[in-house]
C-alpha positions as CSV (number, residue, x, y, z in Angstrom):
1,X,87.3,109.9,118.7
2,X,89.6,106.9,118.6
3,X,86.6,104.6,118.6
4,X,85.1,106.5,115.7
5,X,88.3,106.2,113.7
6,X,88.6,102.5,114.3
7,X,84.9,101.8,113.6
8,X,85.0,103.8,110.4
9,X,88.1,102.0,109.1
10,X,87.0,99.8,106.2
11,X,87.2,96.0,106.7
12,X,89.7,95.6,103.9
13,X,92.2,97.6,105.9
14,X,92.1,95.1,108.7
15,X,92.5,92.3,106.1
16,X,95.7,94.0,104.8
17,X,97.0,94.4,108.3
18,X,96.3,90.7,109.0
19,X,98.1,89.7,105.8
20,X,101.1,91.9,106.7
21,X,101.3,90.5,110.2
22,X,101.2,87.0,108.8
23,X,103.9,87.6,106.3
24,X,106.0,89.4,108.9
25,X,105.7,86.4,111.3
26,X,106.7,84.0,108.5
27,X,109.7,86.2,107.9
28,X,110.9,85.7,111.5
29,X,111.8,82.1,110.9
30,X,114.3,80.5,108.6
31,X,112.7,79.1,105.5
32,X,113.3,78.0,101.9
33,X,112.1,80.5,99.3
34,X,112.0,80.4,95.5
35,X,114.3,83.1,94.3
36,X,111.6,84.8,92.3
37,X,109.4,85.1,95.4
38,X,112.0,87.2,97.1
39,X,110.4,90.2,95.2
40,X,106.8,89.7,96.4
41,X,106.9,91.7,99.6
42,X,109.0,94.5,98.2
43,X,106.6,94.8,95.3
44,X,103.5,94.8,97.6
45,X,105.0,97.5,99.8
46,X,105.9,99.5,96.7
47,X,102.4,99.3,95.3
48,X,100.8,100.1,98.7
49,X,103.0,103.2,99.0
50,X,102.7,104.5,95.5
51,X,98.9,103.9,95.5
52,X,98.6,105.9,98.7
53,X,100.9,108.7,97.6
54,X,98.9,109.0,94.3
55,X,95.5,109.0,96.1
56,X,96.6,111.6,98.7
57,X,99.1,113.9,97.0
58,X,99.4,112.8,93.4
59,X,102.5,111.3,91.8
60,X,104.3,114.4,90.8
61,X,106.3,117.4,92.0
62,X,108.0,117.6,95.4
63,X,106.0,114.6,96.8
64,X,107.4,112.2,94.2
65,X,110.8,113.8,94.4
66,X,111.0,113.4,98.2
67,X,109.9,109.7,97.8
68,X,112.5,109.1,95.1
69,X,115.4,110.8,97.0
70,X,114.5,108.9,100.3
71,X,114.1,105.6,98.4
72,X,117.3,105.9,96.5
73,X,119.3,106.9,99.7
74,X,117.8,104.1,101.8
75,X,118.2,101.5,99.0
76,X,121.9,102.4,98.7
77,X,122.3,102.2,102.5
78,X,120.4,98.9,102.8
79,X,122.1,97.4,99.8
80,X,125.6,98.3,101.0
81,X,125.2,97.8,104.7
82,X,123.0,94.6,104.6
83,X,124.7,91.4,105.5
84,X,123.7,88.4,103.5
85,X,120.7,86.6,104.9
86,X,120.8,83.9,102.3
87,X,122.5,80.6,101.9
88,X,122.2,77.6,99.6
89,X,119.1,75.5,100.0
90,X,118.7,71.8,99.6
91,X,115.4,72.5,97.8
92,X,115.9,72.9,94.0
93,X,115.3,76.5,92.8
94,X,115.2,77.9,96.3
95,X,117.5,79.7,98.7
96,X,117.5,79.4,102.5
97,X,116.5,82.8,104.1
98,X,117.5,83.5,107.7
99,X,114.6,84.8,109.8
100,X,114.5,88.3,111.1
101,X,112.0,90.6,112.9
102,X,113.0,93.6,110.7
103,X,110.6,92.8,107.8
104,X,107.7,92.7,110.2
105,X,108.8,96.1,111.6
106,X,109.1,97.6,108.2
107,X,105.8,96.2,107.0
108,X,104.1,97.7,110.0
109,X,105.9,101.0,109.4
110,X,104.4,101.2,105.9
111,X,101.0,100.2,107.1
112,X,100.8,102.6,110.0
113,X,102.3,105.5,108.0
114,X,99.5,104.8,105.4
115,X,96.9,104.5,108.2
116,X,97.9,107.6,110.2
117,X,98.2,109.7,107.0
118,X,94.7,108.6,105.9
119,X,93.2,109.5,109.3
120,X,95.0,112.8,109.4
121,X,93.7,113.7,106.0
122,X,90.2,112.6,106.9
123,X,90.2,114.8,110.0
124,X,92.0,117.8,108.5
125,X,91.5,117.6,104.7
126,X,93.4,120.8,104.0
127,X,96.6,118.9,104.9
128,X,96.3,117.3,101.5
129,X,97.6,120.6,100.0
130,X,100.4,121.1,102.6
131,X,103.7,120.6,100.8
132,X,105.6,119.8,104.0
133,X,103.1,117.1,105.0
134,X,103.1,115.6,101.5
135,X,106.9,115.6,101.4
136,X,107.2,114.1,104.9
137,X,104.7,111.3,104.3
138,X,106.2,110.5,100.8
139,X,109.8,110.6,102.2
140,X,108.8,108.1,104.9
141,X,107.3,105.8,102.2
142,X,110.6,106.3,100.3
143,X,112.7,105.2,103.3
144,X,110.6,102.1,103.8
145,X,110.5,101.2,100.1
146,X,114.2,101.9,99.7
147,X,114.9,99.5,102.5
148,X,112.9,96.7,100.8
149,X,114.4,97.5,97.4
150,X,118.0,97.7,98.8
151,X,117.6,94.4,100.6
152,X,116.1,92.8,97.5
153,X,119.1,94.0,95.4
154,X,121.5,92.7,98.0
155,X,119.7,89.4,98.1
156,X,119.8,89.0,94.3
157,X,123.5,89.8,94.4
158,X,124.0,87.1,97.1
159,X,122.1,84.6,95.1
160,X,124.6,85.0,92.3
161,X,127.4,84.3,94.7
162,X,125.9,81.1,96.1
163,X,127.4,77.8,95.0
164,X,125.6,76.1,92.1
165,X,123.5,73.2,93.2
166,X,125.1,69.8,92.7
167,X,123.8,67.9,89.8
168,X,123.2,64.2,89.9
169,X,124.9,62.2,87.2
170,X,122.6,59.7,85.5
Protein backbone atom coordinates (compact mmCIF):
# COMPACT_ATOMS: atom_id res chain seq x y z
CA UNK A 1 0.00 0.00 0.00
CA UNK A 2 2.88 2.40 0.79
CA UNK A 3 4.32 1.87 -2.69
CA UNK A 4 0.92 2.70 -4.23
CA UNK A 5 0.64 5.85 -2.12
CA UNK A 6 4.10 7.02 -3.15
CA UNK A 7 3.67 6.17 -6.84
CA UNK A 8 0.28 7.89 -7.03
CA UNK A 9 1.63 11.07 -5.47
CA UNK A 10 1.72 13.78 -8.16
CA UNK A 11 5.15 15.01 -9.23
CA UNK A 12 4.43 18.58 -8.14
CA UNK A 13 4.18 17.34 -4.53
CA UNK A 14 7.79 16.13 -4.69
CA UNK A 15 8.80 19.47 -6.24
CA UNK A 16 7.19 21.29 -3.30
CA UNK A 17 9.00 18.98 -0.88
CA UNK A 18 12.32 19.65 -2.64
CA UNK A 19 11.73 23.42 -2.47
CA UNK A 20 10.89 23.27 1.24
CA UNK A 21 13.93 21.13 2.03
CA UNK A 22 16.10 23.55 0.08
CA UNK A 23 14.65 26.59 1.92
CA UNK A 24 14.99 24.79 5.23
CA UNK A 25 18.64 23.99 4.65
CA UNK A 26 19.29 27.61 3.63
CA UNK A 27 17.68 28.69 6.91
CA UNK A 28 20.19 26.57 8.86
CA UNK A 29 23.08 28.92 8.12
CA UNK A 30 23.61 32.58 8.96
CA UNK A 31 22.74 34.83 6.05
CA UNK A 32 21.90 38.37 5.01
CA UNK A 33 18.24 38.79 4.03
CA UNK A 34 16.27 41.76 2.73
CA UNK A 35 13.71 42.70 5.37
CA UNK A 36 10.78 42.29 2.97
CA UNK A 37 11.89 38.72 2.17
CA UNK A 38 11.44 37.67 5.81
CA UNK A 39 7.74 37.27 5.00
CA UNK A 40 8.13 34.87 2.04
CA UNK A 41 8.23 31.52 3.87
CA UNK A 42 5.50 32.46 6.39
CA UNK A 43 3.33 33.52 3.43
CA UNK A 44 4.05 30.30 1.50
CA UNK A 45 3.24 28.17 4.55
CA UNK A 46 0.03 30.13 5.13
CA UNK A 47 -1.08 29.68 1.51
CA UNK A 48 -0.27 25.96 1.56
CA UNK A 49 -2.25 25.48 4.76
CA UNK A 50 -5.28 27.56 3.80
CA UNK A 51 -5.43 26.02 0.33
CA UNK A 52 -5.36 22.55 1.84
CA UNK A 53 -7.96 23.38 4.49
CA UNK A 54 -10.25 24.87 1.83
CA UNK A 55 -9.88 21.86 -0.46
CA UNK A 56 -10.44 19.30 2.28
CA UNK A 57 -12.85 20.85 4.76
CA UNK A 58 -13.89 24.28 3.50
CA UNK A 59 -12.91 27.58 5.06
CA UNK A 60 -15.72 27.93 7.53
CA UNK A 61 -17.24 26.69 10.72
CA UNK A 62 -15.31 24.77 13.33
CA UNK A 63 -12.41 23.93 11.00
CA UNK A 64 -11.56 27.59 10.45
CA UNK A 65 -12.23 28.41 14.09
CA UNK A 66 -9.81 25.70 15.26
CA UNK A 67 -7.17 26.98 12.85
CA UNK A 68 -7.68 30.58 14.01
CA UNK A 69 -7.53 29.76 17.74
CA UNK A 70 -4.42 27.58 17.31
CA UNK A 71 -2.73 30.15 15.03
CA UNK A 72 -3.45 33.04 17.39
CA UNK A 73 -2.26 31.11 20.43
CA UNK A 74 0.95 29.94 18.80
CA UNK A 75 1.64 33.34 17.23
CA UNK A 76 1.37 34.90 20.66
CA UNK A 77 3.65 32.28 22.20
CA UNK A 78 6.19 32.42 19.37
CA UNK A 79 6.15 36.21 19.31
CA UNK A 80 6.61 36.57 23.05
CA UNK A 81 8.94 33.65 23.69
CA UNK A 82 11.13 34.02 20.62
CA UNK A 83 14.59 35.39 21.07
CA UNK A 84 15.88 37.77 18.48
CA UNK A 85 17.58 35.97 15.66
CA UNK A 86 18.41 39.17 13.79
CA UNK A 87 21.29 41.58 13.92
CA UNK A 88 22.43 44.50 11.83
CA UNK A 89 23.93 43.60 8.48
CA UNK A 90 26.71 45.25 6.54
CA UNK A 91 24.61 44.82 3.40
CA UNK A 92 22.32 47.82 2.79
CA UNK A 93 18.61 47.01 3.17
CA UNK A 94 19.33 43.66 4.78
CA UNK A 95 19.44 42.11 8.23
CA UNK A 96 21.70 39.29 9.38
CA UNK A 97 19.63 36.22 10.28
CA UNK A 98 21.11 33.55 12.52
CA UNK A 99 20.68 30.04 11.21
CA UNK A 100 18.40 27.50 12.86
CA UNK A 101 17.07 24.02 12.19
CA UNK A 102 13.61 24.94 13.44
CA UNK A 103 12.34 26.46 10.15
CA UNK A 104 13.14 23.18 8.36
CA UNK A 105 11.32 21.21 11.05
CA UNK A 106 8.28 23.47 10.84
CA UNK A 107 8.18 23.40 7.02
CA UNK A 108 8.36 19.61 7.09
CA UNK A 109 5.59 19.56 9.69
CA UNK A 110 3.31 21.58 7.39
CA UNK A 111 4.21 19.43 4.38
CA UNK A 112 3.71 16.08 6.12
CA UNK A 113 0.49 17.18 7.82
CA UNK A 114 -0.81 18.16 4.37
CA UNK A 115 0.45 14.89 2.84
CA UNK A 116 -0.85 12.57 5.56
CA UNK A 117 -4.24 14.30 5.60
CA UNK A 118 -4.44 13.96 1.79
CA UNK A 119 -3.61 10.27 1.92
CA UNK A 120 -6.03 9.64 4.78
CA UNK A 121 -8.87 11.36 2.92
CA UNK A 122 -8.04 9.47 -0.28
CA UNK A 123 -8.14 6.15 1.55
CA UNK A 124 -11.14 6.97 3.79
CA UNK A 125 -13.12 9.74 2.01
CA UNK A 126 -15.80 9.94 4.71
CA UNK A 127 -13.18 11.49 7.06
CA UNK A 128 -13.75 14.70 5.09
CA UNK A 129 -17.07 15.03 6.96
CA UNK A 130 -15.69 14.12 10.40
CA UNK A 131 -15.66 17.30 12.49
CA UNK A 132 -12.99 15.98 14.88
CA UNK A 133 -10.61 15.15 12.01
CA UNK A 134 -11.23 18.52 10.35
CA UNK A 135 -10.65 20.40 13.60
CA UNK A 136 -7.51 18.41 14.45
CA UNK A 137 -5.92 18.88 11.01
CA UNK A 138 -6.84 22.57 10.88
CA UNK A 139 -5.59 23.15 14.42
CA UNK A 140 -2.25 21.58 13.47
CA UNK A 141 -2.01 23.91 10.50
CA UNK A 142 -2.89 26.75 12.86
CA UNK A 143 -0.08 25.84 15.24
CA UNK A 144 2.45 25.76 12.41
CA UNK A 145 1.18 28.95 10.77
CA UNK A 146 1.04 30.67 14.14
CA UNK A 147 4.69 29.85 14.75
CA UNK A 148 5.70 31.38 11.41
CA UNK A 149 3.50 34.44 11.95
CA UNK A 150 4.68 34.97 15.53
CA UNK A 151 8.30 34.67 14.50
CA UNK A 152 7.75 37.12 11.64
CA UNK A 153 6.12 39.66 13.95
CA UNK A 154 8.98 39.22 16.42
CA UNK A 155 11.51 39.66 13.60
CA UNK A 156 9.83 42.83 12.36
CA UNK A 157 9.82 44.23 15.90
CA UNK A 158 13.53 43.36 16.16
CA UNK A 159 14.25 45.16 12.88
CA UNK A 160 12.83 48.35 14.37
CA UNK A 161 15.20 48.01 17.32
CA UNK A 162 18.33 47.52 15.23
CA UNK A 163 20.70 50.47 14.94
CA UNK A 164 20.27 52.55 11.81
CA UNK A 165 22.93 51.89 9.19
CA UNK A 166 25.74 54.42 9.17
CA UNK A 167 25.55 56.89 6.31
CA UNK A 168 28.60 58.02 4.44
CA UNK A 169 29.01 61.79 4.30
CA UNK A 170 29.90 63.05 0.83
